[in-house]
SEMAR-211587 format. One record per residue (C-alpha): residue in three letters; y, z, x. Coordinates in steps of 0.5 Angstrom, whole numbers, plus 500, padded with zeros to 3 digits. Layout:
N
(gumi ALA,(Y,Z,X));
...
This chain:
758
(gumi MET,(536,601,507));
(gumi ALA,(530,603,504));
(gumi ALA,(524,598,504));
(gumi ASN,(519,598,499));
(gumi ILE,(513,595,503));
(gumi ARG,(506,594,500));
(gumi GLU,(500,598,503));
(gumi PRO,(496,594,507));
(gumi GLY,(490,596,503));
(gumi ALA,(493,595,496));
(gumi SER,(494,587,497));
(gumi SER,(495,584,503));
(gumi ARG,(495,577,501));
(gumi SER,(501,578,496));
(gumi PRO,(508,577,497));
(gumi THR,(512,583,500));
(gumi TRP,(518,585,497));
(gumi VAL,(523,588,501));
(gumi GLN,(530,591,498));
(gumi GLY,(536,588,500));
(gumi PRO,(543,591,501));
(gumi LYS,(546,588,494));
(gumi HIS,(541,587,489));
(gumi SER,(535,591,487));
(gumi GLY,(530,587,491));
(gumi HIS,(530,581,495));
(gumi PRO,(523,577,496));
(gumi LEU,(521,575,503));
(gumi LEU,(515,570,503));
(gumi PRO,(510,571,509));
(gumi SER,(512,565,513));
(gumi GLN,(520,567,512));
(gumi MET,(519,573,515));
(gumi HIS,(518,569,522));
(gumi GLU,(525,567,521));
(gumi GLN,(527,574,520));
(gumi GLY,(524,577,527));
(gumi ALA,(518,579,523));
(gumi GLY,(506,479,559));
(gumi SER,(513,475,558));
(gumi GLU,(516,469,554));
(gumi VAL,(517,466,561));
(gumi GLU,(510,465,562));
(gumi GLN,(510,462,554));
(gumi TRP,(513,456,557));
(gumi GLY,(509,455,563));
(gumi LEU,(514,457,568));
(gumi GLU,(513,462,573));
(gumi PRO,(514,470,571));
(gumi ALA,(519,475,573));
(gumi PRO,(497,572,513));
(gumi LEU,(499,577,519));
(gumi TRP,(504,574,523));
(gumi ASP,(507,575,530));
(gumi ALA,(514,573,530));
(gumi ALA,(513,570,538));
(gumi PHE,(507,566,534));
(gumi ARG,(502,568,539));
(gumi CYS,(497,566,534));
(gumi GLU,(493,572,535));
(gumi HIS,(491,573,527));
(gumi LEU,(491,565,525));
(gumi LYS,(485,561,525));
(gumi MET,(488,554,524));
(gumi CYS,(495,556,528));
(gumi VAL,(496,549,532));
(gumi SER,(502,547,534));
(gumi PHE,(505,539,534));
(gumi GLY,(504,538,541));
(gumi THR,(497,541,541));
(gumi MET,(495,536,535));
(gumi LEU,(498,530,540));
(gumi LYS,(494,532,545));
(gumi LEU,(488,532,541));
(gumi LEU,(489,525,538));
(gumi ARG,(490,523,546));
(gumi LYS,(483,526,547));
(gumi MET,(480,523,541));
(gumi CYS,(483,516,543));
(gumi PRO,(481,514,550));
(gumi VAL,(479,507,547));
(gumi LYS,(484,501,550));
(gumi THR,(486,495,547));
(gumi HIS,(486,489,551));
(gumi CYS,(492,484,550));
(gumi VAL,(493,477,552));
(gumi ASP,(498,477,557));
(gumi GLY,(503,471,558));
(gumi GLY,(499,465,557));
(gumi GLN,(494,466,562));
(gumi GLY,(489,468,558));
(gumi GLY,(487,474,562));
(gumi PRO,(487,481,558));
(gumi GLY,(491,486,560));
(gumi SER,(489,494,559));
(gumi LEU,(494,498,554));
(gumi THR,(493,504,550));
(gumi LEU,(492,503,543));
(gumi SER,(499,506,541));
(gumi GLN,(502,502,547));
(gumi CYS,(499,495,545));
(gumi CYS,(504,490,545));
(gumi LEU,(504,482,546));
(gumi PRO,(510,477,549));
(gumi ALA,(514,473,543));
(gumi HIS,(510,468,540));
(gumi GLN,(504,469,544));
(gumi GLY,(501,475,541));
(gumi LEU,(500,472,534));
(gumi HIS,(496,466,536));
(gumi GLY,(501,462,532));
(gumi CYS,(504,458,538));
(gumi HIS,(500,452,535));
(gumi LEU,(505,452,530));
(gumi LEU,(510,450,535));
(gumi CYS,(512,443,537));
(gumi GLY,(507,440,542));
(gumi SER,(502,446,543));
(gumi PRO,(495,445,541));
(gumi PRO,(491,451,539));
(gumi GLY,(487,453,545));
(gumi HIS,(493,451,549));
(gumi CYS,(497,457,548));
(gumi GLY,(502,457,553));
(gumi LEU,(497,454,558));
(gumi ARG,(501,450,563));
(gumi GLY,(500,443,563));
(gumi SER,(496,443,556));
(gumi GLY,(501,441,551));
(gumi HIS,(508,439,551));
(gumi HIS,(514,443,548));
(gumi SER,(519,440,544));
(gumi LEU,(525,441,549));
(gumi ASP,(532,438,548));
(gumi PRO,(534,434,553));
(gumi ARG,(541,434,551));
(gumi ARG,(542,442,552));
(gumi PRO,(540,445,559));
(gumi PRO,(536,452,559));
(gumi GLN,(540,458,558));
(gumi GLY,(538,465,561));
(gumi GLY,(532,461,565));
(gumi LEU,(528,459,558));
(gumi PRO,(528,452,556));
(gumi HIS,(531,451,549));
(gumi ARG,(527,449,543));
(gumi GLN,(529,444,538));
(gumi PRO,(525,443,532));
(gumi ARG,(522,436,532));
(gumi PRO,(517,433,527));
(gumi ILE,(510,434,529));
(gumi LEU,(505,428,530));
(gumi ARG,(498,429,530));
(gumi ALA,(493,425,534));
(gumi GLU,(488,423,530));
(gumi GLY,(481,426,532));
(gumi HIS,(484,431,537));
(gumi LYS,(487,438,536));
(gumi LYS,(493,435,540));
(gumi ARG,(500,435,537));
(gumi ILE,(506,430,539));
(gumi CYS,(513,432,538));
(gumi VAL,(517,426,536));
(gumi GLU,(525,425,535));
(gumi LYS,(523,422,528));
(gumi CYS,(517,420,524));
(gumi PRO,(514,413,524));
(gumi ASP,(517,408,519));
(gumi ARG,(512,403,519));
(gumi TYR,(505,401,519));
(gumi LEU,(502,400,526));
(gumi THR,(495,401,529));
(gumi TYR,(494,402,537));
(gumi LEU,(490,396,537));
(gumi ASN,(495,391,534));
(gumi ALA,(501,394,538));
(gumi GLN,(498,394,545));
(gumi ASN,(499,387,547));
(gumi SER,(505,386,542));
(gumi ARG,(513,387,542));
(gumi ASP,(511,393,538));
(gumi PHE,(508,397,544));
(gumi GLU,(515,400,546));
(gumi TYR,(516,403,539));
(gumi TYR,(509,405,539));
(gumi LYS,(510,409,546));
(gumi GLN,(515,414,543));
(gumi PHE,(509,417,539));
(gumi CYS,(505,418,545));
(gumi VAL,(505,424,550));
(gumi PRO,(511,424,554));
(gumi GLY,(510,420,561));
(gumi PHE,(504,415,557));
(gumi GLN,(505,408,561));
(gumi GLY,(499,404,557));
(gumi ASN,(495,403,564));
(gumi LYS,(489,406,560));
(gumi GLY,(484,403,556));
(gumi VAL,(484,403,549));
(gumi ALA,(477,408,549));
(gumi GLU,(480,412,554));
(gumi VAL,(487,413,550));
(gumi LEU,(484,415,544));
(gumi ARG,(479,419,547));
(gumi ASP,(484,423,551));
(gumi GLY,(489,423,545));
(gumi ASP,(494,420,548));
(gumi CYS,(496,416,542));
(gumi PRO,(495,416,535));
(gumi ALA,(490,411,533));
(gumi VAL,(494,409,527));
(gumi LEU,(501,410,525));
(gumi PHE,(504,411,517));
(gumi PRO,(510,410,514));
(gumi SER,(512,418,514));
(gumi LYS,(517,423,512));
(gumi PRO,(518,430,515));
(gumi LEU,(516,436,512));
(gumi ALA,(516,443,515));
(gumi ARG,(516,440,522));
(gumi ARG,(510,435,520));
(gumi CYS,(510,428,519));
(gumi PHE,(506,426,512));
(gumi PRO,(505,419,510));
(gumi ALA,(510,417,505));
(gumi ILE,(506,416,499));
(gumi HIS,(510,414,493));
(gumi ALA,(508,410,486));
(gumi GLN,(511,403,485));
(gumi LYS,(509,401,478));
(gumi GLY,(504,406,477));
(gumi VAL,(501,404,484));
(gumi LEU,(500,408,490));
(gumi MET,(503,406,496));
(gumi VAL,(505,408,503));
(gumi GLY,(511,404,505));
(gumi ASN,(510,397,502));
(gumi GLN,(503,397,502));
(gumi THR,(497,399,498));
(gumi THR,(492,399,503));
(gumi TYR,(492,401,511));
(gumi GLU,(487,400,517));
(gumi ASP,(483,406,519));
(gumi GLY,(484,403,527));
(gumi SER,(477,400,527));
(gumi GLY,(478,394,523));
(gumi ALA,(476,397,516));
(gumi ARG,(482,397,511));
(gumi LYS,(482,403,506));
(gumi ASN,(486,405,499));
(gumi ILE,(492,409,499));
(gumi THR,(488,414,494));
(gumi GLU,(484,417,500));
(gumi LEU,(491,420,502));
(gumi VAL,(493,423,496));
(gumi GLU,(489,430,497));
(gumi GLY,(494,431,503));
(gumi ALA,(500,429,499));
(gumi LYS,(498,434,494));
(gumi LYS,(498,440,499));
(gumi ALA,(504,437,502));
(gumi ASN,(507,438,495));
(gumi GLY,(504,445,494));
(gumi VAL,(508,447,500));
(gumi LEU,(514,444,498));
(gumi GLU,(514,447,491));
(gumi ALA,(513,454,494));
(gumi ARG,(518,453,499));
(gumi GLN,(523,451,493));
(gumi LEU,(521,457,489));
(gumi ALA,(522,462,494));
(gumi MET,(529,459,495));
(gumi ARG,(531,459,488));
(gumi ILE,(528,467,487));
(gumi PHE,(532,468,494));
(gumi GLU,(538,465,490));
(gumi ASP,(537,469,484));
(gumi TYR,(537,476,488));
(gumi THR,(543,474,492));
(gumi VAL,(547,473,485));
(gumi SER,(544,479,482));
(gumi TRP,(543,484,487));
(gumi TYR,(549,488,485));
(gumi TRP,(546,489,477));
(gumi ILE,(539,490,480));
(gumi VAL,(542,496,484));
(gumi ILE,(546,498,477));
(gumi GLY,(540,498,473));
(gumi LEU,(536,503,479));
(gumi VAL,(542,507,479));
(gumi ILE,(541,508,471));
(gumi ALA,(534,509,472));
(gumi MET,(535,515,477));
(gumi VAL,(540,518,472));
(gumi LEU,(536,518,466));
(gumi SER,(530,521,470));
(gumi LEU,(535,527,472));
(gumi LEU,(537,527,465));
(gumi PHE,(530,527,462));
(gumi ILE,(528,533,467));
(gumi THR,(534,537,465));
(gumi LEU,(533,536,458));
(gumi LEU,(525,539,459));
(gumi ARG,(528,546,459));
(gumi PHE,(530,545,452));
(gumi LEU,(526,540,449));
(gumi ALA,(519,541,452));
(gumi GLY,(517,545,447));
(gumi ILE,(519,541,441));
(gumi MET,(516,534,444));
(gumi VAL,(509,538,445));
(gumi TRP,(509,541,438));
(gumi VAL,(511,534,435));
(gumi MET,(506,531,439));
(gumi VAL,(501,536,436));
(gumi VAL,(503,535,429));
(gumi MET,(503,528,429));
(gumi VAL,(496,527,432));
(gumi ILE,(494,532,426));
(gumi LEU,(498,528,421));
(gumi VAL,(495,521,424));
(gumi LEU,(488,524,424));
(gumi GLY,(489,527,417));
(gumi TYR,(491,520,414));
(gumi GLY,(485,517,417));
(gumi ILE,(481,521,413));
(gumi PHE,(485,520,407));
(gumi HIS,(484,512,408));
(gumi CYS,(477,512,410));
(gumi TYR,(476,516,403));
(gumi MET,(480,511,399));
(gumi GLU,(476,505,402));
(gumi TYR,(469,509,401));
(gumi SER,(471,510,393));
(gumi ARG,(473,503,393));
(gumi LEU,(467,500,395));
(gumi ARG,(463,504,390));
(gumi GLY,(459,499,385));
(gumi GLU,(460,493,389));
(gumi ALA,(454,489,390));
(gumi GLY,(451,490,397));
(gumi SER,(456,496,399));
(gumi ASP,(450,501,399));
(gumi ILE,(446,498,404));
(gumi SER,(445,502,410));
(gumi LEU,(447,501,417));
(gumi VAL,(439,501,419));
(gumi ASP,(437,496,414));
(gumi LEU,(443,491,416));
(gumi GLY,(441,491,423));
(gumi PHE,(446,489,429));
(gumi GLN,(451,483,427));
(gumi THR,(455,479,431));
(gumi ASP,(461,479,426));
(gumi LEU,(463,486,426));
(gumi ARG,(467,485,420));
(gumi VAL,(461,485,416));
(gumi TYR,(460,493,417));
(gumi LEU,(467,494,413));
(gumi HIS,(464,492,407));
(gumi LEU,(459,498,407));
(gumi ARG,(460,505,404));
(gumi GLN,(456,508,410));
(gumi THR,(461,505,415));
(gumi TRP,(467,509,412));
(gumi MET,(463,515,411));
(gumi ALA,(461,515,418));
(gumi PHE,(468,514,420));
(gumi MET,(471,520,415));
(gumi ILE,(466,525,418));
(gumi ILE,(468,523,425));
(gumi LEU,(475,524,424));
(gumi SER,(474,530,420));
(gumi ILE,(470,533,426));
(gumi LEU,(476,531,431));
(gumi GLU,(481,534,426));
(gumi VAL,(477,541,426));
(gumi ILE,(476,541,433));
(gumi ILE,(484,540,434));
(gumi ILE,(486,545,429));
(gumi LEU,(481,550,432));
(gumi LEU,(483,549,439));
(gumi LEU,(491,550,437));
(gumi ILE,(489,557,434));
(gumi PHE,(485,559,440));
(gumi LEU,(489,556,445));
(gumi ARG,(496,557,442));
(gumi LYS,(498,562,447));
(gumi ARG,(496,558,453));
(gumi ILE,(500,552,450));
(gumi LEU,(506,557,450));
(gumi ILE,(505,559,457));
(gumi ALA,(504,552,459));
(gumi ILE,(511,550,456));
(gumi ALA,(514,556,459));
(gumi LEU,(512,554,466));
(gumi ILE,(515,547,464));
(gumi LYS,(521,550,462));
(gumi GLU,(522,554,468));
(gumi ALA,(520,548,473));
(gumi SER,(526,545,470));
(gumi ARG,(530,551,472));
(gumi ALA,(527,551,479));
(gumi VAL,(529,544,480));
(gumi GLY,(536,545,478));
(gumi SER,(536,550,483));
(gumi VAL,(534,546,489));
(gumi MET,(537,539,487));
(gumi CYS,(536,537,494));
(gumi SER,(528,537,493));
(gumi LEU,(529,531,488));
(gumi LEU,(531,527,495));
(gumi TYR,(525,529,499));
(gumi PRO,(521,523,496));
(gumi LEU,(526,519,501));
(gumi VAL,(524,522,507));
(gumi THR,(516,521,505));
(gumi PHE,(517,514,504));
(gumi PHE,(521,513,510));
(gumi LEU,(515,517,514));
(gumi LEU,(510,513,510));
(gumi CYS,(514,506,512));
(gumi LEU,(513,508,520));
(gumi CYS,(505,510,519));
(gumi ILE,(505,503,515));
(gumi ALA,(508,499,521));
(gumi TYR,(504,503,526));
(gumi TRP,(498,501,523));
(gumi ALA,(500,494,521));
(gumi SER,(502,492,528));
(gumi THR,(496,495,532));
(gumi ALA,(492,491,527));
(gumi VAL,(495,485,528));
(gumi PHE,(495,486,536));
(gumi LEU,(488,487,535));
(gumi SER,(486,481,531));
(gumi THR,(490,477,535));
(gumi SER,(488,479,542));
(gumi ASN,(482,474,542));
(gumi GLU,(482,469,548));
(gumi ALA,(481,462,547));
(gumi ILE,(474,460,548));
(gumi TYR,(473,452,550));
(gumi LYS,(466,449,550));
(gumi VAL,(463,443,552));
(gumi PHE,(462,437,547));
(gumi ASP,(459,430,548));
(gumi GLU,(458,426,542));
(gumi ASP,(455,420,546));
(gumi ASN,(450,424,550));
(gumi VAL,(447,429,546));
(gumi ALA,(442,430,551));
(gumi CYS,(447,433,556));
(gumi PRO,(445,440,558));
(gumi LEU,(452,443,558));
(gumi VAL,(453,442,551));
(gumi GLY,(455,448,548));
(gumi ARG,(457,452,554));
(gumi THR,(463,455,556));
(gumi CYS,(468,451,560));
(gumi ASN,(475,452,563));
(gumi PRO,(479,446,561));
(gumi GLU,(484,446,568));
(gumi ILE,(478,445,573));
(gumi PHE,(473,442,568));
(gumi PRO,(475,434,570));
(gumi SER,(474,436,577));
(gumi SER,(468,440,577));
(gumi ASN,(461,438,578));
(gumi GLU,(459,439,570));
(gumi SER,(464,433,569));
(gumi ARG,(460,429,574));
(gumi LEU,(453,431,571));
(gumi CYS,(456,429,564));
(gumi PRO,(461,424,565));
(gumi ASN,(463,423,557));
(gumi ALA,(463,430,556));
(gumi ARG,(470,434,554));
(gumi CYS,(472,441,555));
(gumi GLN,(475,442,548));
(gumi PHE,(478,448,544));
(gumi ALA,(472,452,540));
(gumi PHE,(475,458,537));
(gumi TYR,(478,464,538));
(gumi GLY,(474,470,540));
(gumi GLY,(471,473,546));
(gumi GLU,(464,475,550));
(gumi SER,(466,481,553));
(gumi GLY,(464,488,551));
(gumi TYR,(472,489,548));
(gumi HIS,(471,483,544));
(gumi ARG,(465,486,541));
(gumi ALA,(468,492,539));
(gumi LEU,(474,489,535));
(gumi LEU,(471,491,529));
(gumi GLY,(470,498,531));
(gumi LEU,(477,499,533));
(gumi GLN,(480,496,527));
(gumi ILE,(476,501,523));
(gumi PHE,(479,507,528));
(gumi ASN,(486,504,527));
(gumi ALA,(485,504,519));
(gumi PHE,(482,512,520));
(gumi MET,(488,513,524));
(gumi PHE,(493,510,519));
(gumi PHE,(489,515,513));
(gumi TRP,(490,521,517));
(gumi LEU,(497,520,519));
(gumi ALA,(499,518,512));
(gumi ASN,(495,524,509));
(gumi PHE,(499,528,514));
(gumi VAL,(506,526,511));
(gumi LEU,(504,527,504));
(gumi ALA,(501,534,506));
(gumi LEU,(508,535,509));
(gumi GLY,(512,533,503));
(gumi GLN,(507,538,499));
(gumi VAL,(508,544,503));
(gumi THR,(515,543,504));
(gumi LEU,(516,542,496));
(gumi ALA,(511,548,495));
(gumi GLY,(515,553,500));
(gumi ALA,(522,551,496));
(gumi PHE,(519,552,489));
(gumi ALA,(515,559,491));
(gumi SER,(522,561,494));
(gumi TYR,(525,561,487));
(gumi TYR,(519,564,484));
(gumi TRP,(518,570,488));
(gumi ALA,(526,571,487));
(gumi LEU,(526,577,483));
(gumi ARG,(533,575,480));
(gumi LYS,(533,568,479));
(gumi PRO,(537,564,482));
(gumi ASP,(541,570,486));
(gumi ASP,(536,572,490));
(gumi LEU,(534,565,492));
(gumi PRO,(535,564,500));
(gumi ALA,(540,559,503));
(gumi PHE,(537,552,504));
(gumi PRO,(530,553,501));
(gumi LEU,(528,546,502));
(gumi PHE,(530,546,509));
(gumi SER,(527,552,511));
(gumi ALA,(521,550,508));
(gumi PHE,(521,544,512));
(gumi GLY,(522,548,518));
(gumi ARG,(516,553,517));
(gumi ALA,(511,547,515));
(gumi LEU,(513,544,522));
(gumi ARG,(513,550,526));
(gumi TYR,(507,554,523));
(gumi HIS,(503,550,519));
(gumi THR,(502,543,523));
(gumi GLY,(495,545,525));
(gumi SER,(493,546,517));
(gumi LEU,(496,540,515));
(gumi ALA,(493,536,520));
(gumi PHE,(486,539,518));
(gumi GLY,(487,538,511));
(gumi ALA,(489,531,512));
(gumi LEU,(483,529,517));
(gumi VAL,(478,532,511));
(gumi LEU,(481,527,506));
(gumi ALA,(482,521,512));
(gumi VAL,(474,522,513));
(gumi VAL,(472,521,506));
(gumi GLN,(477,515,505));
(gumi ILE,(475,511,511));
(gumi ILE,(468,512,509));
(gumi ARG,(470,509,502));
(gumi VAL,(473,503,506));
(gumi ILE,(466,502,510));
(gumi LEU,(463,502,503));
(gumi GLU,(467,497,500));
(gumi TYR,(466,492,507));
(gumi LEU,(459,493,506));
(gumi ASP,(459,491,499));
(gumi GLN,(463,485,500));
(gumi ARG,(458,483,506));
(gumi LEU,(452,484,502));
(gumi LYS,(454,481,495));
(gumi ALA,(450,475,496));
(gumi ALA,(444,480,497));
(gumi GLN,(439,480,490));
(gumi ASN,(436,486,491));
(gumi LYS,(438,490,485));
(gumi PHE,(436,497,488));
(gumi ALA,(441,496,494));
(gumi LYS,(446,494,489));
(gumi PHE,(445,500,485));
(gumi LEU,(445,505,491));
(gumi MET,(452,502,493));
(gumi THR,(455,503,486));
(gumi CYS,(452,510,486));
(gumi LEU,(455,511,493));
(gumi LYS,(462,508,492));
(gumi CYS,(462,512,485));
(gumi CYS,(460,519,489));
(gumi PHE,(465,518,494));
(gumi TRP,(471,516,489));
(gumi CYS,(470,523,485));
(gumi LEU,(469,527,492));
(gumi GLU,(476,524,494));
(gumi LYS,(479,526,488));
(gumi PHE,(476,533,488));
(gumi ILE,(479,533,495));
(gumi LYS,(486,531,493));
(gumi PHE,(486,536,488));
(gumi LEU,(483,542,493));
(gumi ASN,(488,540,498));
(gumi ARG,(494,540,494));
(gumi ASN,(493,547,491));
(gumi ALA,(491,549,498));
(gumi TYR,(498,547,501));
(gumi ILE,(501,551,496));
(gumi MET,(497,557,498));
(gumi ILE,(499,555,505));
(gumi ALA,(506,555,503));
(gumi ILE,(506,562,500));
(gumi TYR,(502,566,504));
(gumi GLY,(501,562,511));
(gumi THR,(494,563,511));
(gumi ASN,(490,557,515));
(gumi PHE,(487,551,511));
(gumi CYS,(480,554,509));
(gumi THR,(482,560,507));
(gumi SER,(488,557,503));
(gumi ALA,(483,552,500));
(gumi ARG,(478,558,498));
(gumi ASN,(483,562,495));
(gumi ALA,(486,557,491));
(gumi PHE,(479,554,488));
(gumi PHE,(477,561,486));
(gumi LEU,(484,563,483));
(gumi LEU,(484,556,479));
(gumi MET,(476,557,477));
(gumi ARG,(478,564,474));
(gumi ASN,(483,561,470));
(gumi ILE,(480,554,468));
(gumi ILE,(482,554,461));
(gumi ARG,(490,555,463));
(gumi VAL,(489,550,468));
(gumi ALA,(486,545,463));
(gumi VAL,(492,546,458));
(gumi LEU,(497,546,463));
(gumi ASP,(495,539,466));
(gumi LYS,(494,535,460));
(gumi VAL,(501,538,457));
(gumi THR,(504,536,463));
(gumi ASP,(501,529,464));
(gumi PHE,(503,528,457));
(gumi LEU,(510,529,458));
(gumi PHE,(510,525,465));
(gumi LEU,(507,519,461));
(gumi LEU,(512,520,456));
(gumi GLY,(518,520,461));
(gumi LYS,(516,514,465));
(gumi LEU,(515,510,458));
(gumi LEU,(522,512,456));
(gumi ILE,(525,511,462));
(gumi VAL,(522,504,464));
(gumi GLY,(522,502,457));
(gumi SER,(529,503,456));
(gumi VAL,(532,500,463));
(gumi GLY,(527,494,462));
(gumi ILE,(530,493,455));
(gumi LEU,(537,493,457));
(gumi ALA,(536,489,463));
(gumi PHE,(532,484,459));
(gumi PHE,(538,483,454));
(gumi PHE,(543,483,460));
(gumi PHE,(540,478,464));
(gumi THR,(538,473,458));
(gumi HIS,(546,474,456));
(gumi ARG,(544,477,449));
(gumi ILE,(549,483,450));
(gumi ARG,(556,480,447));
(gumi ILE,(560,485,450));
(gumi VAL,(558,483,457));
(gumi GLN,(555,476,456));
(gumi ASP,(560,473,461));
(gumi THR,(559,478,466));
(gumi ALA,(551,476,467));
(gumi PRO,(550,472,473));
(gumi PRO,(547,465,472));
(gumi LEU,(540,465,474));
(gumi ASN,(534,460,475));
(gumi TYR,(529,465,473));
(gumi TYR,(531,471,469));
(gumi TRP,(525,475,470));
(gumi VAL,(526,476,477));
(gumi PRO,(531,481,477));
(gumi ILE,(528,484,470));
(gumi LEU,(521,485,474));
(gumi THR,(525,488,480));
(gumi VAL,(529,493,475));
(gumi ILE,(522,495,472));
(gumi VAL,(518,496,478));
(gumi GLY,(524,500,481));
(gumi SER,(525,504,475));
(gumi TYR,(518,506,475));
(gumi LEU,(518,508,483));
(gumi ILE,(524,512,482));
(gumi ALA,(521,515,476));
(gumi HIS,(515,517,479));
(gumi GLY,(518,520,485));
(gumi PHE,(522,524,481));
(gumi PHE,(516,526,477));
(gumi SER,(512,527,483));
(gumi VAL,(517,533,485));
(gumi TYR,(517,536,478));
(gumi GLY,(509,536,478));
(gumi MET,(509,539,485));
(gumi CYS,(514,544,482));
(gumi VAL,(510,546,476));
(gumi ASP,(503,546,480));
(gumi THR,(507,551,485));
(gumi LEU,(510,556,479));
(gumi PHE,(503,556,476));
(gumi LEU,(499,558,482));
(gumi CYS,(505,563,483));
(gumi PHE,(504,566,476));
(gumi LEU,(497,567,477));
(gumi GLU,(498,570,483));
(gumi ASP,(503,575,480));
(gumi LEU,(499,577,474));
(gumi GLU,(493,579,479));
(gumi ARG,(497,582,484));
(gumi ASN,(502,586,481));
(gumi ASP,(502,591,475));
(gumi GLY,(510,591,473));
(gumi SER,(511,598,477));
(gumi ALA,(517,599,481));
(gumi GLU,(512,598,488));
(gumi ARG,(509,592,485));
(gumi PRO,(514,589,480));
(gumi TYR,(512,582,476));
(gumi PHE,(516,576,479));
(gumi MET,(515,572,473));
(gumi SER,(521,570,468));
(gumi SER,(523,574,462));
(gumi THR,(520,568,457));
(gumi LEU,(513,569,461));
(gumi LYS,(513,576,461));
(gumi LYS,(515,576,453));
(gumi LEU,(509,572,452));
(gumi LEU,(504,576,456));
(gumi ASN,(507,583,453));
(gumi LYS,(509,585,460));
(gumi THR,(515,589,463));
(gumi ASN,(517,591,469));
(gumi LYS,(518,599,470));
(gumi LYS,(525,601,472));
(gumi PRO,(524,605,479));
(gumi ALA,(525,613,478));
(gumi GLU,(532,615,480));
(gumi SER,(532,619,486));
């Protein structure tokens, strides 16, 4: 079998063309030649715990040849930081690696103060709270059984008391202490309360609430049962209540708390109604999303036939609209001739808040007519000089539609990217939550009676404080919860750890996106470099490109993602500083911050553009990231006009496609769910809020269309770079034939010479 292989000095970076056994030529990308052989829950309850490639991949000629395992080792070396997690309710931090930080159930989120009887700062602390245990059911599996009960909060304290039911009468502790109501009152005190303390001690220790109101349970809380009777607010059957110190207050002082309770109830009802709408309409929502998927695929298929028509219709409509604008301005200019005050100049009139005044001046319409005429002339001149480039852009868009049709499985690859991004988000979110909740409960000494106590404000231990020397020095002092935090070096470094976690998220997310771009670029490049399309297309081009990306280009992708992640984390830090410095009145600082944010935003956009084209060159030639980025950048700069034309044409077509798909599916969903289609009027389900499924269908349709068009856009960009490389590296000879389609060769007056017969 004869093989025509290009000489090294001719073009070492262009694809090598090797004749196949059945066809006149079978192209192999450089990267394809490798494949050819070229703390526990028990503690929570206070219990005791139980270019030139080597097939052997020796990396002798590749600068950024880093395997996936090497990248993991690099990450391990760069991440020596340990995170400390609260361990099982003892308050002691346990050292875990950043990727292994995990907390016991209920403990890690510091949400235990929402559980019945567990006060903030007593998270799982033995003897510090009373969990709601069901006395009628024994523990199962060694753990006590929790039964939801209403929570009554002791006034003036953080302690919450679990009760069987909320109080149904008005009563104060002073009135109930020496009366028959004391037995009723005791059920709202802490378990085991005997009433052998003085009133001051009971209220100081928070053993009982100072006052009971007729209450109703809501979200496992007891709220005052406020209602209106003949326009008068009442709690139970009274309009006033005693605050425990002998003074009576009006019920209106409790209205603010009732408003918050009503807000919680209304939000819960809204969520339940929305959930009900989803349960009865999910089937039709899925049908709407399937319709959006079919329309997206149909639009991409029709682009090979209608791309030119849509582009030229748009151009002609722009010219006609500008022409009508010129005509309308001339008619208004002529109509105002001879009218009083119409000849006043804009300079003499000056600035007016009512802009309609300017429409009565002839000079205004003259200015409009001149501006529109200049735009009309510019567009016509651009069409004259850029006509051929517009035709090339249309031909590439049509060719991209054929390429997507030949690699149909590429339309499903966004699902892979979405799944991997979900993993990245889950990793970042879980680590961020563990870091933010790994603080310890800090207790401080409080003494409201003796402000001269030298221990006020010091850190204390609530378990040993009552029997310590500090309590003897300040008898009225209490060791109470102050805040969540810490005073160790680890806790002071939490902000830095959160920033590092965000940086790792950006790095991983950018790596996933880069992997998708290289995979799609490799598949579509295989299509372009096939001499006979699609006969010479290799089997399973998408899977082959995915394997090459993971095997050979992991280091290049990680490096490109790292560069972009650095810029993104700088932008995040700038946003954080901007939020912290908003109160500052220094105008120079604000100006400097705005300039920095703008510059790094532009830098991020440029790096994304450069990375995208660098990944395409990596998929074609297999060179390292820096070499690929340099070659792609200078290649685009040598064809900057073609780049601009193709970019604007594809942007217009994608915008038109998204509007068409989302608008069509959204209108159809609106008429269906509002029962306005008579044929299926009885089929549509009854809904609480018809906008719930409609918005879901619209958002889902946009995401589906965006996913399809992102694949199509990557195909267009890949074919465009391959086309530019084809023009610069090949000359149409038998040794270096053009791989472009016949339409592109016809536009450029290019032909392939037939090989001489031997």
